[in-house]
Structures are given as structure tokens and as C-alpha cells.
N, C-alpha and C positions, 0 to 999 in steps of 0.2 A: 601624743595623747594629752588633751587639755581637760583636766577634771573640772577646773573652775568654770569653763564654758559648758560643762556637762556633755562634752563630746567624748563619750566613753566607749572605748573598744575593748572587747574581751578576746583573749587568744585561747584557742583550743590546743592543749599540749599533750593530748592523749594518744596520738599516733606513734607507732613504733617504726623507726627508720623509714619514714614516708618518702624521703628523697630516693631511696633505693627501690622501694616496692610500690611507687606511686601508681603505675598503670595496672599492676596486679590488684591493688586495692580497688581501683576504679572498676575493673572487669568483674571482680567478685561482688562488689556492692551493687553495681548496675544489674547484674544477673539476678541477684536475690530480690532486688526491687521489682524487676519485671515479673519474676515468679510470684511474688506476693500479690501484685496487682492482678495478674492473669488468674491465679487460683481463686482468689476471693471474688473477683468479678464474675467468673464463670458460674460459681455456685449461686451468687445473687441473681444472675440472669436466668438461671434454671428455675429458681423459685418465682421470679417475676413472670416468666412466660408460661408456666404450667399451673393451671387452675387448681389441680388437686394438691398443690403445695401452698395454696393460699389459706393456710391454717395458722393459728397463733404461734405454735411451736416453730414453724418454718419462717414466719415473719420475724420472730425474735432472732432466729439464726441469721437471716439476711441482715438485720440491723447490726448484729454482732460483727459480721464480716465487713459491712460498710464502715463500721467503727475501726476495724483493723486497717482498712485502706487509709482512712483519715489519719490514723496513728502513724502509718508508714510515711505518708506525705508530709508529716510534721518533721521527720528526721532525715529521710533518704535524699531528697533533692539538695538540701544544704550540705549533706555529707559528701555527695558526689562533686559538688562545686568546690568544697574544701580540699578534696583529694587532688584536684587538678590545679589548685592555686598555690602560689609560692608562700603565702601567709594564710593561716587558718584563723580568721578573725570574724567577729560579729559585733555589731553595736549592742550595748547593754540593753536598751529597750527591746530590740529584736530577740535578744537572748531570753529576757523575761517572758516575751510572748511565746517563744518556742517552748519554754518550760510550762507555761500556762496551757498550751495546746496539748503537750505531752501528758500532763497529769489530768487534764480534762478527759481525754480519750481513755486514760487508765481508769479513772473513776467511773466513766460511763460503762466500761467493760464489766465491772463488778455489779453495777446496778442492773445491767441487761442480763447477767447471769442469775441475779436474784429474781428477776421477772420470769426468766425461763424456769427456774426452780419452782416458783409458785404455780406456773402453768402446768408443770408435770405433776405437782401435788394435787391440783384440782382435777386433772385428767384421770389420775389413777385412784385417788382416794374419794373423789366426789364426782364420778362420771355422769350421773344424771343431772347434776347442776352445772356441768361444764359449759354447755352452750349459753347458759344465762350469765354465769360469772365472767367467763372469758369472751365477752362480746366485743364488737369493734371499738366501742368507746373505751373500754378497759385497756385494750391493746394500745390505742393512741395515747392515752394518759400515761401508761407505763413507758412508752417510747419517748414521749416529750420530757417526762421527769428524769429519765435516765440520762438525757443530754443536758437539760437545763440545770439540774442540781449541781453536778460537778463543775459546770461552766461558772456558775455563780460563786461557789466556794473557792475555786482556784483563782477566779478573777480578783477576789478580795486579797488573796495571798500575793497576786501579781502587783496590786496597788501598793501593798506593804513593802515589797521588794524594790519597787521603783523609787521609793523615797529614802533608801538607806545610803549611807556613805561608804564608798569602796576604798580599800587600801591595797587590795590585790587585784590583778587584772588577767590572771592566767588560770584557766580551768584545766584540771588534769584529765578531763574526759574528752569526748569527741562531739558532744552536743550538750545543750543546756538542760540539766536536771536539778535535783536539790543540792548539788555541789555548789550552786550559786551562793548558798549560805556561807561558804568559807571565804567568799570574797569580801565580806563585811569587815570594817575596821573593828567594830564592837558588835558581837553577836546580839541580835535583837531578841529580847525575852518575848515580846509580842508575837513575832514571827514563829518562834519556837512553840509557844503555847497554841497558837492558831494552827500551826502545821500538825500538831498532835491531834487536835480536834478534828481537822479535815481528814487525817488518816483514819481516825475512829469512824467518822461518818461515811466515808467513801470506800473503806476497805474492811475494817473490822466488823462493823454492824452487818453489812451485806453478806460477809463470809459466814458469820454466825447464823444469819437467817437461812442461808443456803444449806449449811450443815444440818440445822434443825429440821428443815423441810425434807431433806433426803433421808434423815434418820426416821422421820415420821412415815415416809413412803416405804422404807424397808421394813419397818415394824408392821405396818398394815398389810403389805404384800406377803409377809411371812405367814400370816394367818389365812391367806387366800390359796387358791389352787395353783398348781405348778405353772399353768399357762399365764396367769396374772403375774407371778413372780418373774417369769421369763420376759414378759412384755415390759415390766417395770425396769428390770436390769438393762434390757436392750435400749430403752429410750433414755435412761438416766446416765448410762455409762459414758456416752460422748460428752455430756455436760460436765460430769465429774472430771474427765480427762482434761477438758479445757480449763476447768477451775484449778486443777493441780498445775497445769502448764502456766497459767497466768499468775498463780500464787508464787511460783518459782521466779517469774519475771519480777514481781514486787520484791521478793527476797534478794535477788541479784542486785536490784537497784539500790536497796538499802545497804547491802554488804559492800558494794563498790564504793559508796561514799564514806561509810563508817570506817572501813579499813584502808582508806585511800593511801595513807602514808606508809602502810605496811605491805602494799602490793607493788610488784614490779610493773613497769609500763606494759610489757607484753601480756602478763596475766590479767591486768586491768582491762586491756583492750579486748582480750578473749572473752572475759565475762560480760563486757559491754555488748559485744556482738551477739552473744547468746541471748541477752535480755531484749535486744531489738529484732532478733531474727525468729526465734522459736515461737514467740507469741503470735505474730501475724501470719506466719507461714503454716504452722501446725493446725490452726483452727479450721481452714477449709479442707485440709487433708483428713482430719478427724471426722468432720461432718460428712465429707464426701464418701468416706469408706464405711462409716458406722451407721449412718442413717439410711435405711433401706430404700425409701422413695427417692432420695437425692442420688444415691448410688445407682439406682436403676436408670434414672434420666441421664446421669453422667455417662454411663456405659453406652446408652443409645447415641448420645452426642459424639462420643469418641468413635463409635462405629460409623456414623455418618461422615465424620471428618476423614476417617481412613478410606471410606468408599470414594469420596470426592477426590482424595489424593491419588488413589489408584486409577481413577478415571482420567485425571489430568496427565498422569504418566504414561497412558496408553498411546 
């Protein structure tokens, strides 16, 4: 490793007994990756192919699931390659880029959930104005901003990280996240402050907006008839489940880094797998089971697949 020539390699040291369980790791990770891709892609294709699902709520759901696929593609291919390699290494610029992609998709998730919360608020609380407010232009603007804002903010953080001097070259994790901060010789105050600002902009503010929106929906629904309350709960529950799921992902990500020195390698690896598995895999399951229209089309698709399979086996 030649730091003077800026040829910097970072080693991942987060795997537990990789030499013993290498192929088990590969099979498990590869299976999960295929499940994530198939589950998310299936729901997206259903929304794409059925015109009755071309509504703002389902378009945002499709965007959320596409974001989950992008998030997984940031982590899993490199993870699979590392499992089969003798050395689990990555160049520092690529590590910074992986961290940039990781947190960009994370920030996009919160902004998409905020857009979905606003869509539900307008649909339930202002039904007569819904077609006017949630028009095609509004949807496009929300989608574009949900991806551009996190990309811009995390790219600035990436530039800051690319100019720091490193004294450590081993990450205790299995991919590049904010644990990169611990590789610095001297912790950067600028990175710390900007990181907090980014966290507030991409996580805290959208979360407060989402909670405020759903509280407003619940308050207004409480004064309406039982059917309205039932409809509000039925449409908002999946979004709240996804919000809780993703908030746990953020919590795990912070805890893993902050308690890094106090965690055993096995426990750290378990928490890491939870943070990269539950978020992209549970989203399509939640929406596939809890959203009636999606669930209906999914059942029809499964019946068609079963029928074709039975016909082939005849």
C-alpha cells in the first residue's frame, strides 16, 4: 500500500470465520440478493403493466421499490465478490463511492416516504382537490427531487472524504458506510458538522414531516365515519410499517458504528446483515400483502404461473 502515491486500499475486516464458512456465506447472500431483486421487480412490473395501478400512490411505491433494488446493487455484488476472494479489499475512491451510493439511496427512501405521506394526506383530507394537487407534474417533481437532493448532499460529503489523510486502512464492517470516518488520522470537524446537517436534512426533517402528516390524517379521520377511518388505516398502515422498518435500518447503521469497539465480530456482522436485508426485502412483502390492488394482481400472477407449471408437467 503506497499512501504517498495515493494508491490506497481499504480492507474489510467484518466477516466472522470467513475461511470456514465462505461458501455458506455466498449461498445465503446470493439467495437473499436474488429474492430482493425478484420480489421488488415483480411488484414494479405489476404496477407498470396494469393501468389501474397508474395512480400517484402506486407510482411512489414503484419508485420506492426501484430504490430498494439500487440500494441492494450498491452492496450485494461487491459482497459476493469479497466472500469468494482471499482478500476483502477495495480502493479508497471506490469505498467513498459505495458510501455515497449507499447513503444516497437511504436519503431517497426517506424523501419518497415523505412524498407518499403527503399523497395520502391529500387523498384522505382533501379528496376533492386530490386530482388537481397530485397531478403528473407534481409526481415528477417529487420523484426527481427525491433522488437529486440526496445525491447532491452526499456527493459533497464524498468530496470531503476524498481529501482526508488516512492513518488506518481496515474497516470493521463488510461494506463502506460512515465507519470510513474512523480511518482518518485526525477527525475532520467539517465532515462531522456537514454529516449532522445531512442527517437532519435527509432523515430528521422528512421523518418529522411524515409523523406530522399521519397525525393530521388520524385526527381528521377520527371525526369522520367508520368507513373513512378504515380506509385511512388500511392505506396508511403499510407506509407506517415501511417507515418503522427503515428507521430501524438507520438506527442499526448508527449503532453499529458508534458501538463498534464494544461489539463482538459475530454480533456486529448479525446487525449489519439485518440492516442490509430487512429494508429491501420487507418493502415488497409489506406492499404485496397489505395493498389490496397489488395483492389482487399478485395472486392472479401466481395463479397463472402455477397453471403454466401444471401444464408443463403434464
